[in-house]
C-alpha positions as CSV (number, residue, x, y, z in Angstrom):
1,M,-25.0,-54.6,37.2
2,T,-28.8,-54.5,37.6
3,G,-30.6,-52.4,35.0
4,F,-27.5,-51.4,33.2
5,T,-26.6,-53.5,30.1
6,A,-23.5,-53.4,28.0
7,P,-25.3,-52.0,25.0
8,H,-26.7,-49.2,27.1
9,H,-23.3,-48.4,28.5
10,A,-21.9,-48.3,25.0
11,R,-24.6,-45.9,23.9
12,R,-23.9,-43.6,26.8
13,I,-20.2,-43.5,25.9
14,A,-21.0,-42.8,22.3
15,C,-23.3,-40.0,23.3
16,W,-20.7,-38.4,25.5
17,T,-18.1,-38.7,22.8
18,V,-20.4,-36.7,20.4
19,V,-21.1,-34.1,23.1
20,L,-17.4,-33.6,23.8
21,A,-16.5,-33.5,20.1
22,S,-19.2,-30.9,19.5
23,A,-17.9,-28.8,22.4
24,A,-14.3,-29.1,21.2
25,S,-15.5,-28.1,17.7
26,L,-17.4,-25.1,19.0
27,A,-14.4,-24.0,21.1
28,A,-12.1,-24.3,18.1
29,A,-14.6,-22.3,16.0
30,A,-14.8,-19.6,18.6
31,L,-11.0,-19.4,18.9
32,A,-10.7,-19.2,15.1
33,G,-13.4,-16.6,14.9
34,G,-11.6,-14.5,17.6
35,V,-8.3,-14.8,15.8
36,T,-9.9,-13.8,12.5
37,A,-11.5,-10.8,14.1
38,S,-8.2,-9.8,15.6
39,L,-6.4,-10.2,12.3
40,E,-9.1,-8.2,10.5
41,S,-8.8,-5.3,13.0
42,A,-5.0,-5.4,12.9
43,V,-4.8,-5.4,9.2
44,R,-7.3,-2.6,8.9
45,N,-5.2,-0.5,11.3
46,N,-1.8,-1.5,10.0
47,D,-0.9,-2.8,13.5
48,S,1.9,-5.3,12.7
49,E,2.5,-6.1,16.4
50,A,-1.1,-7.3,16.7
51,I,-0.8,-9.2,13.5
52,E,2.3,-11.0,14.8
53,R,0.4,-12.0,18.0
54,A,-2.5,-13.3,15.9
55,L,-0.2,-15.2,13.6
56,R,1.2,-17.0,16.6
57,E,-2.3,-18.3,17.2
58,S,-3.3,-19.3,13.6
59,D,-0.3,-18.8,11.3
60,N,-2.8,-17.7,8.6
61,V,-0.3,-15.7,6.5
62,G,-2.7,-15.7,3.6
63,F,-5.4,-13.8,5.5
64,T,-7.2,-11.2,3.4
65,A,-9.6,-8.6,4.9
66,P,-13.0,-8.0,3.3
67,D,-11.7,-5.1,1.3
68,G,-8.9,-7.3,-0.2
69,K,-6.2,-5.9,2.1
70,T,-3.6,-8.5,3.0
71,I,-1.2,-8.9,5.9
72,L,1.7,-8.1,3.6
73,M,0.1,-4.7,2.7
74,A,-0.5,-3.9,6.4
75,A,3.1,-4.8,7.2
76,A,4.4,-2.7,4.4
77,A,2.3,0.3,5.5
78,D,3.7,-0.1,9.1
79,D,7.3,-0.3,7.8
80,N,7.8,-3.7,9.5
81,L,10.6,-5.2,7.4
82,A,10.9,-8.3,9.7
83,L,7.3,-9.2,9.2
84,V,7.5,-8.5,5.4
85,D,10.6,-10.9,5.3
86,H,8.6,-13.5,7.2
87,L,5.7,-13.3,4.8
88,L,7.8,-13.4,1.7
89,A,9.7,-16.4,3.1
90,R,6.2,-18.1,3.3
91,A,5.7,-17.3,-0.4
92,V,2.8,-14.9,0.0
93,D,1.7,-13.2,-3.3
94,V,3.7,-9.9,-3.5
95,G,1.5,-8.7,-6.4
96,R,-1.8,-9.3,-4.7
97,E,-4.3,-6.4,-5.2
98,N,-6.9,-5.1,-2.8
99,D,-10.4,-4.1,-4.0
100,R,-9.1,-0.8,-5.4
101,G,-6.1,-2.3,-7.2
102,G,-3.6,-1.3,-4.5
103,T,-0.5,-3.5,-3.8
104,A,1.9,-3.9,-1.0
105,L,4.5,-1.8,-2.9
106,M,1.9,1.0,-3.0
107,Y,1.4,0.8,0.7
108,A,5.1,1.0,1.3
109,A,5.4,4.0,-1.1
110,A,2.6,5.9,0.5
111,N,4.4,5.4,3.9
112,G,7.8,6.2,2.5
113,S,9.1,2.8,3.6
114,V,12.3,2.6,1.5
115,S,13.7,-0.7,3.0
116,V,10.3,-2.4,2.6
117,A,9.8,-1.1,-1.0
118,R,13.3,-2.3,-1.9
119,R,12.6,-5.8,-0.5
120,L,9.3,-6.0,-2.4
121,L,10.9,-4.9,-5.6
122,D,13.6,-7.6,-5.1
123,A,10.7,-10.1,-4.6
124,G,9.2,-9.2,-8.0
125,A,6.7,-6.4,-7.2
126,R,5.4,-4.7,-10.4
127,I,6.9,-1.3,-10.2
128,D,4.6,0.5,-12.6
129,H,1.3,-1.2,-11.6
130,R,-1.6,1.1,-11.8
131,A,-4.4,1.0,-9.2
132,E,-8.0,1.7,-10.0
133,N,-7.4,5.4,-10.0
134,G,-4.4,5.1,-12.2
135,W,-1.9,5.9,-9.5
136,T,1.4,4.0,-9.3
137,A,3.8,3.5,-6.4
138,L,5.8,6.5,-7.8
139,T,2.7,8.7,-7.9
140,L,2.0,7.9,-4.3
141,G,5.5,8.5,-3.1
142,A,5.7,11.8,-5.1
143,A,2.4,13.1,-3.9
144,K,3.4,12.4,-0.3
145,G,6.8,14.0,-0.7
146,H,8.9,10.9,0.1
147,L,12.1,11.8,-1.7
148,Q,14.2,8.8,-0.8
149,L,11.3,6.5,-1.9
150,V,11.1,8.4,-5.2
151,D,14.8,8.1,-5.7
152,L,14.6,4.3,-5.1
153,L,11.8,3.8,-7.6
154,L,13.3,6.0,-10.3
155,D,16.7,4.2,-9.9
156,A,14.8,0.9,-10.2
157,G,13.3,2.0,-13.5
158,A,9.9,3.4,-12.6
159,D,8.2,5.3,-15.4
160,P,7.7,8.9,-14.3
161,N,5.2,9.6,-17.1
162,V,2.5,7.1,-16.2
163,P,-0.8,9.1,-16.0
164,D,-3.6,8.6,-13.6
165,V,-7.2,8.6,-14.6
166,F,-7.2,12.4,-14.8
167,G,-3.9,12.5,-16.8
168,F,-1.8,13.6,-13.8
169,T,1.7,12.3,-13.7
170,A,3.9,11.9,-10.6
171,L,5.4,15.3,-11.3
172,M,2.0,16.9,-11.5
173,R,0.9,15.3,-8.3
174,A,4.1,16.5,-6.6
175,A,3.6,20.0,-7.9
176,Q,-0.1,20.0,-6.8
177,N,0.9,18.9,-3.3
178,H,3.8,21.4,-3.0
179,Q,6.5,18.7,-2.7
180,T,9.4,20.9,-3.8
181,G,12.1,18.3,-3.2
182,V,10.3,15.7,-5.2
183,V,9.5,18.2,-8.0
184,A,13.2,19.0,-8.3
185,R,14.1,15.3,-8.4
186,L,11.5,14.5,-11.0
187,A,12.3,17.6,-13.1
188,A,16.0,16.6,-13.2
189,E,15.1,13.0,-14.2
190,P,16.0,12.7,-18.0
191,R,13.0,10.4,-18.6
192,T,10.5,12.9,-17.2
193,D,8.3,14.6,-19.7
194,A,7.6,18.0,-18.0
195,N,5.5,19.1,-21.0
196,R,2.9,16.3,-20.7
197,V,-0.6,17.6,-20.0
198,N,-3.5,16.2,-18.0
199,V,-7.1,15.9,-19.2
200,R,-7.6,19.6,-18.7
201,G,-4.6,20.4,-20.8
202,L,-2.4,21.5,-17.9
203,D,1.2,20.6,-17.5
204,A,3.0,20.4,-14.2
205,L,4.0,24.1,-14.3
206,D,0.3,25.0,-14.9
207,V,-0.7,22.9,-12.0
208,A,1.8,24.6,-9.7
209,M,0.7,28.0,-11.0
210,A,-3.0,27.2,-10.4
211,S,-2.1,26.2,-6.8
212,G,-0.2,29.3,-6.2
213,Y,3.1,27.5,-5.4
214,C,5.5,30.0,-6.9
215,D,8.6,28.2,-5.6
216,V,7.5,25.1,-7.5
217,V,6.8,27.2,-10.6
218,K,10.4,28.6,-10.3
219,L,11.7,25.0,-10.3
220,L,9.8,24.2,-13.5
221,D,10.1,27.6,-15.3
222,K,11.9,27.3,-18.6
223,S,10.7,30.5,-20.0
224,P,13.0,33.4,-21.0
225,S,14.0,35.5,-18.0
226,G,11.7,33.5,-15.7
227,A,8.5,35.0,-17.0
228,D,6.3,32.3,-15.6
229,S,7.8,32.8,-12.1
230,T,7.3,36.5,-12.3
231,A,3.7,36.0,-13.5
232,C,3.1,33.6,-10.5
233,L,4.4,36.1,-8.0
234,E,2.2,38.9,-9.5
235,Q,-0.8,36.6,-9.5
236,S,-0.4,35.8,-5.8
237,R,-0.2,39.4,-4.7
């Protein structure tokens, strides 16, 4: 072949090989970037269906969003037991914390996801772990009024007297948020210290009184002849 030597041909082949490899690398990077963006959005929005689609592309079960939120946390928040089981089978860290100290169990508690919370506890989740603000899974479940979740945690040994950074216990947060069913359950729990006070020196009854929740005050009233309940009703008139 005139004007076309073997070394020149080899150089052209090598050049095209580099070009094609670079193109493939860029395409792979673009695909990975797209999957990462999809996962980040899905985790942020607790969209477990979108997470499952993204995992079919990358299988990155250990993905963590910039704020430390994991796929397991998002699945727990979305009450997706099947996805939680898949992740636990892949040995993801059940105790992993986000940037504020929250765990997957806390996301389940906040959502009232009893089946997911039970599975996480069976997998070794720390039941009384405190987040940055001092809240536990029980505090979250109580504040949100998730009675079945509170039942599960108490039966599993959760400490009802763990204070948050302001000294509020689960009972106080339930009283503050007018969660009468949870207040009744916690008040009936033998381990609950209803006389415990927060940093302002208020107990759960005081918190309910200050909030004007006289039905909660009545549940907690241990005074003779229901004096505290009467005082609350008079105060609210």
